Phi, psi and omega in degrees: 000126182250321181238127185234139175253125176244110182266134185076039191282348188279359175285169177301316178294317180300317180297319178296323177296314180300312182298317181294317179300314181293321183291335187248022165120353178294131182291321182216137172236116173275130183234129181252149172202154176285343185244117180300321181300321179297321179291322177296317178295322179296314178300319182296332180277347178284150173302146184302328180288347181260341190297328183290340180260006178261120183242106180280143174229117179275124180167160179268094183289350178263008177252147185302309179291320180297321179295320177295322177298314179298316179300319180293320179298318180291320183299318182290345177262010175107358179083181182225162178263342180204154176227138178240127184251118179237104180225162174093196184223155181276325183228147178187136178229149180217358188093190183305147186302316185288354175267358181288135178282161177299321180296319178294317177304309182297320181297313182290319179296321177297316184289322190256339184236306181301326178302318180293322178293316181300316181292315180299319181299326181276326192262322184302315178300326178292320179293334183300338180278351182254118178298131177077016183285166185223136169246118184238116175266149177253130181226179182237158183294348175300342178300334184250002186227116175296124185246097178305140181070359174221036189297329182295328177296315179296317182295314181295318180295320177295321177296324178295319177301316179293323175303315178299315182296319181292316178300317180296320180293318182288324178284332179061214182281357182287163173288142000273161170285135182254131179210161174225133174259114179264119177273105188268074180150166179292154182242134176277118177232182176302322184289327184256009188301320184292328182261356185293146176260157184302330184274356182295145170294140178263158179297327177294324177294320176298316179301319180292320179294315178300317179299318178298316180296320182287314187273333184236343179087353178221170177225151179267001180302124190288340186254027182270129176248132180256127179231085186066229180280358184259121181250124185256123178258103180272164176297147175274113182258000000 
C-alpha cells in the first residue's frame, strides 16, 4: 500500500493512525478534517521527516457532497490504495431512548451512521480500480452492547456493523476488501489521558493495528477476534 486516505483524521485516534502509517512505510497519507487549523496542528506534531508525505484535505468526508469532493481531490492526485473511515463519537448520553427527540435522533444517526454510508458510497467505487485495495471503517464496541441512556450510540454502531457486512457481501471477493475494526473499550488519547485507566487501549496501539491491517492485511494484536469482515480489538488484560 503506497497511498492511504484517512477520513476524520483530526481526532486523537485519527492522528495516531496517520503517524503510524507514515512511520511504517506509507508513501503518502491523505488526511481529511472539516477544520484546516486542526490539520495544520496535526502536521506540526509530526516528525519533520514525515511531513512531506502528509497531504491535508479540508472537507466534510462524512457528508454526501463533502465525500464526493474528497474523492475528487484524491483522484486528481493519483488515487489511493486504502481508505480508513473515522466518524462519530465514542460517548454520548441522552437519557431513556423513548425520550429522544426526532432532531437528536437524526443528528446522531447522521454523525455516526449516515457519515459512513456517504463516505463509502464515494470511495469504494474508486478503490475498486486498485488491485488489493482495502476499505476499513472504524467502529465501537457499543455495537454489541445495549447501553441504557446512550441507546443511540449502540443503535448507530450496530447499524454501522451491518453496513460493513452488506458492503462486504455485495463486493464479494473482488477489490476492495471491506472490513471494520471495532475498538471494544475506551481509548486513551490526549483528551482522555487524565481519566484513562491502565488497561485502556491507547491511540498509538489503535494506530499500529490499523497500520498492520492496511499494509499487511493481518495484525499481531493478541486479543483480536475476527468475525467475517468485522475485526474486534479488545483490551489487553
